[in-house]
DRENVEX-361574 format. One record per residue: residue in three letters; x, y, z of N, C-alpha, C in turn. Coordinates in pm, whole numbers, plus 50000, padded with zeros to 5 digits. Layout:
// residues N
ala, X, Y, Z, X, Y, Z, X, Y, Z
...
This chain:
// residues 149
unk, 45133, 47842, 55067, 45232, 47944, 55096, 45252, 48035, 54974
unk, 45243, 47979, 54856, 45272, 48057, 54735, 45175, 48174, 54715
unk, 45056, 48166, 54773, 44957, 48274, 54757, 44967, 48380, 54866
unk, 45050, 48355, 54967, 45066, 48449, 55078, 45196, 48526, 55060
unk, 45191, 48660, 55045, 45315, 48736, 55019, 45422, 48717, 55127
unk, 45381, 48719, 55253, 45480, 48702, 55361, 45538, 48561, 55358
unk, 45453, 48460, 55344, 45500, 48323, 55338, 45594, 48301, 55221
unk, 45558, 48355, 55105, 45643, 48341, 54987, 45779, 48406, 55010
unk, 45780, 48525, 55071, 45906, 48594, 55101, 45992, 48511, 55196
unk, 45931, 48456, 55301, 46007, 48373, 55396, 46066, 48251, 55327
unk, 45989, 48185, 55242, 46040, 48067, 55171, 46153, 48105, 55076
unk, 46142, 48220, 55012, 46251, 48265, 54924, 46380, 48282, 55003
unk, 46370, 48344, 55122, 46488, 48362, 55207, 46544, 48227, 55254
unk, 46456, 48137, 55292, 46503, 48006, 55339, 46570, 47928, 55226
unk, 46514, 47935, 55106, 46576, 47867, 54992, 46711, 47930, 54956
unk, 46722, 48062, 54967, 46852, 48128, 54946, 46954, 48078, 55047
unk, 46913, 48068, 55174, 47004, 48018, 55278, 47047, 47875, 55249
unk, 46953, 47792, 55207, 46988, 47654, 55173, 47093, 47651, 55062
unk, 47069, 47729, 54957, 47161, 47729, 54843, 47299, 47779, 54885
unk, 47302, 47880, 54971, 47428, 47940, 55014, 47506, 47849, 55109
unk, 47437, 47776, 55195, 47502, 47702, 55303, 47511, 47552, 55280
unk, 47445, 47499, 55179, 47433, 47354, 55167, 47567, 47282, 55145
unk, 47670, 47350, 55103, 47798, 47283, 55084, 47864, 47242, 55213
unk, 47837, 47316, 55321, 47903, 47288, 55449, 47808, 47255, 55563
unk, 47681, 47285, 55546, 47586, 47272, 55656, 47465, 47191, 55613
unk, 47404, 47123, 55710, 47274, 47058, 55689, 47167, 47156, 55738
unk, 47055, 47156, 55673, 46945, 47245, 55709, 46827, 47161, 55754
unk, 46770, 47195, 55868, 46653, 47125, 55920, 46546, 47228, 55954
unk, 46422, 47189, 55935, 46309, 47278, 55963, 46223, 47217, 56073
unk, 46197, 47296, 56173, 46119, 47255, 56290, 45998, 47346, 56295
unk, 45879, 47291, 56267, 45760, 47372, 56244, 45660, 47374, 56359
unk, 45702, 47350, 56478, 45607, 47340, 56589, 45575, 47477, 56647
unk, 45452, 47520, 56632, 45415, 47656, 56671, 45395, 47672, 56821
unk, 45324, 47582, 56887, 45300, 47597, 57030, 45429, 47583, 57110
unk, 45516, 47494, 57068, 45643, 47476, 57139, 45731, 47600, 57129
unk, 45710, 47681, 57027, 45792, 47801, 57010, 45783, 47892, 57132
unk, 45667, 47898, 57195, 45653, 47978, 57317, 45748, 47928, 57425
unk, 45756, 47797, 57441, 45848, 47740, 57541, 45992, 47772, 57508
unk, 46028, 47767, 57380, 46165, 47797, 57339, 46200, 47942, 57372
unk, 46105, 48032, 57350, 46129, 48174, 57379, 46142, 48197, 57530
unk, 46058, 48132, 57608, 46067, 48145, 57755, 46201, 48091, 57804
unk, 46242, 47975, 57751, 46371, 47918, 57792, 46487, 48008, 57752
unk, 46478, 48070, 57635, 46583, 48163, 57593, 46588, 48284, 57685
unk, 46473, 48334, 57725, 46470, 48449, 57816, 46529, 48413, 57952
unk, 46494, 48295, 58003, 46549, 48249, 58131, 46700, 48233, 58119
unk, 46746, 48170, 58011, 46890, 48150, 57991, 46962, 48283, 57975
unk, 46896, 48382, 57919, 46956, 48514, 57907, 46982, 48574, 58045
unk, 46885, 48559, 58133, 46898, 48614, 58269, 47002, 48535, 58349
unk, 46996, 48403, 58341, 47084, 48320, 58423, 47225, 48306, 58369
unk, 47238, 48296, 58235, 47367, 48263, 58176, 47415, 48361, 58070
unk, 47343, 48472, 58055, 47375, 48572, 57951, 47369, 48513, 57810
unk, 47279, 48416, 57792, 47254, 48360, 57659, 47203, 48471, 57569
unk, 47257, 48481, 57450, 47219, 48588, 57357, 47085, 48553, 57291
unk, 46977, 48573, 57366, 46845, 48530, 57319, 46791, 48611, 57203
unk, 46853, 48724, 57170, 46806, 48800, 57055, 46843, 48732, 56924
unk, 46935, 48637, 56927, 46979, 48570, 56806, 46906, 48438, 56780
unk, 46855, 48374, 56886, 46790, 48245, 56866, 46710, 48206, 56989
unk, 46610, 48125, 56966, 46536, 48066, 57076, 46619, 47949, 57131
unk, 46577, 47895, 57242, 46650, 47786, 57305, 46554, 47671, 57330
unk, 46564, 47564, 57250, 46467, 47456, 57263, 46478, 47373, 57390
unk, 46593, 47364, 57449, 46609, 47283, 57570, 46696, 47359, 57671
unk, 46649, 47368, 57792, 46723, 47436, 57898, 46753, 47342, 58015
unk, 46659, 47255, 58048, 46674, 47168, 58164, 46769, 47053, 58136
unk, 46855, 47023, 58232, 46955, 46918, 58212, 46904, 46779, 58248
unk, 46806, 46768, 58336, 46763, 46637, 58386, 46725, 46538, 58276
unk, 46650, 46576, 58173, 46618, 46477, 58069, 46742, 46420, 57999
unk, 46851, 46496, 57997, 46974, 46450, 57933, 47049, 46347, 58019
unk, 47009, 46330, 58144, 47067, 46225, 58226, 47021, 46087, 58178
unk, 46900, 46083, 58121, 46843, 45958, 58069, 46888, 45933, 57925
unk, 46883, 46039, 57844, 46921, 46029, 57702, 47028, 46137, 57677
unk, 47155, 46105, 57706, 47259, 46208, 57703, 47310, 46247, 57564
unk, 47290, 46160, 57465, 47351, 46188, 57334, 47279, 46109, 57224
unk, 47323, 46128, 57101, 47260, 46062, 56986, 47270, 45909, 56993
unk, 47385, 45851, 57029, 47389, 45704, 57039, 47288, 45649, 57140
unk, 47270, 45718, 57252, 47170, 45672, 57351, 47029, 45683, 57293
unk, 47003, 45790, 57219, 46872, 45805, 57155, 46847, 45693, 57055
unk, 46946, 45663, 56973, 46931, 45556, 56874, 46907, 45420, 56939
unk, 46968, 45399, 57054, 46950, 45273, 57125, 46810, 45263, 57186
unk, 46759, 45371, 57242, 46631, 45370, 57313, 46510, 45384, 57221
unk, 46526, 45456, 57113, 46413, 45492, 57026, 46330, 45372, 56979
unk, 46390, 45262, 56935, 46309, 45149, 56886, 46215, 45089, 56991
unk, 46245, 45108, 57117, 46163, 45050, 57224, 46043, 45138, 57260
unk, 46036, 45257, 57205, 45926, 45348, 57238, 45812, 45329, 57139
unk, 45699, 45269, 57181, 45588, 45251, 57087, 45529, 45384, 57040
unk, 45544, 45487, 57121, 45491, 45619, 57084, 45596, 45705, 57014
unk, 45709, 45644, 56980, 45817, 45704, 56901, 45853, 45845, 56948
unk, 45834, 45946, 56861, 45873, 46082, 56897, 45773, 46152, 56990
unk, 45667, 46084, 57028, 45574, 46138, 57127, 45614, 46094, 57269
unk, 45711, 46008, 57279, 45757, 45957, 57408, 45814, 46070, 57492
unk, 45786, 46068, 57622, 45832, 46177, 57709, 45984, 46186, 57715
unk, 46053, 46072, 57704, 46200, 46079, 57704, 46251, 46148, 57578
unk, 46190, 46116, 57464, 46229, 46183, 57340, 46198, 46332, 57348
unk, 46079, 46365, 57393, 46036, 46505, 57396, 46120, 46589, 57492
unk, 46185, 46524, 57588, 46271, 46598, 57681, 46403, 46643, 57621
unk, 46447, 46573, 57516, 46579, 46605, 57459, 46578, 46622, 57307
unk, 46481, 46562, 57240, 46482, 46560, 57094, 46397, 46667, 57030
unk, 46423, 46690, 56904, 46343, 46780, 56822, 46311, 46709, 56692
unk, 46186, 46712, 56654, 46150, 46658, 56524, 46176, 46766, 56419
unk, 46226, 46724, 56306, 46259, 46821, 56202, 46242, 46759, 56065
unk, 46229, 46844, 55967, 46222, 46804, 55827, 46353, 46847, 55763
unk, 46410, 46761, 55683, 46541, 46791, 55626, 46535, 46863, 55491
unk, 46416, 46897, 55448, 46404, 46972, 55324, 46285, 47065, 55328
unk, 46303, 47185, 55284, 46197, 47285, 55288, 46077, 47243, 55203
unk, 46102, 47180, 55091, 45995, 47144, 55000, 45963, 46994, 55001
unk, 46026, 46920, 55090, 46006, 46775, 55096, 45862, 46741, 55136
unk, 45798, 46649, 55065, 45660, 46612, 55097, 45650, 46492, 55192
unk, 45764, 46437, 55233, 45762, 46307, 55300, 45762, 46309, 55452
unk, 45742, 46422, 55513, 45745, 46423, 55659, 45604, 46442, 55715
unk, 45594, 46428, 55847, 45466, 46447, 55916, 45420, 46592, 55909
unk, 45515, 46684, 55907, 45481, 46826, 55909, 45567, 46902, 55809
unk, 45544, 46882, 55679, 45627, 46952, 55580, 45605, 47103, 55590
unk, 45713, 47180, 55590, 45700, 47325, 55606, 45601, 47391, 55510
unk, 45599, 47348, 55385, 45509, 47413, 55289, 45362, 47389, 55323
unk, 45333, 47286, 55404, 45194, 47258, 55443, 45156, 47322, 55576
unk, 45251, 47343, 55666, 45217, 47389, 55801, 45272, 47528, 55834
unk, 45345, 47590, 55742, 45411, 47717, 55771, 45313, 47825, 55815
unk, 45205, 47841, 55745, 45111, 47949, 55776, 45018, 47916, 55893
unk, 44983, 47790, 55908, 44886, 47753, 56011, 44952, 47708, 56141
unk, 45077, 47668, 56135, 45145, 47616, 56253, 45119, 47467, 56270
unk, 45190, 47406, 56362, 45178, 47263, 56384, 45212, 47233, 56529
unk, 45130, 47152, 56592, 45155, 47112, 56730, 45115, 46967, 56749
unk, 45189, 46898, 56833, 45159, 46759, 56864, 45149, 46745, 57015
unk, 45037, 46700, 57062, 45020, 46675, 57205, 45002, 46803, 57284
unk, 44944, 46790, 57399, 44918, 46907, 57483, 45045, 46962, 57548
unk, 45049, 47092, 57562, 45160, 47155, 57632, 45120, 47194, 57774
unk, 44996, 47164, 57810, 44947, 47198, 57943, 45039, 47136, 58048
unk, 45084, 47217, 58137, 45170, 47171, 58244, 45318, 47177, 58213
unk, 45355, 47181, 58085, 45497, 47183, 58047, 45561, 47315, 58092
unk, 45493, 47426, 58068, 45546, 47556, 58110, 45553, 47563, 58263
unk, 45451, 47512, 58330, 45452, 47513, 58477, 45571, 47434, 58531
unk, 45598, 47316, 58473, 45713, 47236, 58518, 45844, 47309, 58492
unk, 45853, 47374, 58377, 45974, 47449, 58344, 45997, 47560, 58446
unk, 45893, 47638, 58474, 45906, 47748, 58569, 45943, 47697, 58708
unk, 45880, 47588, 58750, 45910, 47530, 58881, 46055, 47482, 58888
unk, 46101, 47415, 58781, 46239, 47366, 58777, 46340, 47480, 58781
unk, 46299, 47596, 58731, 46389, 47712, 58731, 46380, 47793, 58859
unk, 46305, 47743, 58957, 46303, 47806, 59088, 46194, 47909, 59111
unk, 46097, 47919, 59022, 45986, 48011, 59045, 45905, 47958, 59162
unk, 45872, 48043, 59259, 45794, 47997, 59374, 45661, 47934, 59328
unk, 45624, 47820, 59385, 45502, 47749, 59343, 45377, 47837, 59341
unk, 45365, 47930, 59433, 45246, 48016, 59438, 45236, 48109, 59316
unk, 45350, 48138, 59251, 45349, 48229, 59137, 45334, 48159, 59002
unk, 45357, 48029, 58999, 45355, 47955, 58872, 45220, 47963, 58800
unk, 45105, 47940, 58867, 44978, 47942, 58793, 44951, 48076, 58722
unk, 44981, 48186, 58788, 44958, 48317, 58725, 45050, 48339, 58606
unk, 45175, 48296, 58619, 45269, 48312, 58508, 45232, 48222, 58391
unk, 45183, 48102, 58422, 45144, 48009, 58316, 45029, 48063, 58233
unk, 44940, 48139, 58296, 44824, 48194, 58225, 44861, 48311, 58134
unk, 44971, 48380, 58164, 45011, 48495, 58083, 45055, 48447, 57950
């Protein structure tokens, strides 16, 4: 990142935010590039349906059904040890987000300084967008064409 002018500028801004906000807020970094498309689509849908202010942020989760199984953090903590695939488990992926708690921390699976420029993805997203569109009421005949866009 240090050799890329844009990457260096972004890191400088993020470090400024950390310094400014660290007294009252925790900062987490979520570096998943392919999932970002889903977050943007969900934000756009939420903007249309609920007037969600999608110009300010993406929306990582829109569907409520996964939260019926894992409704909150205590439920996640109870279920997580039983999942051999840990954060790759479909129940986790329906409600959880993997994140790094430090911009420069070397101890995570996807440290921002290592994946910022190239992006990071875990597991296939094939079918995830189609399921999202179907759950939001898009007619089945239109889903394949929209998924390809």
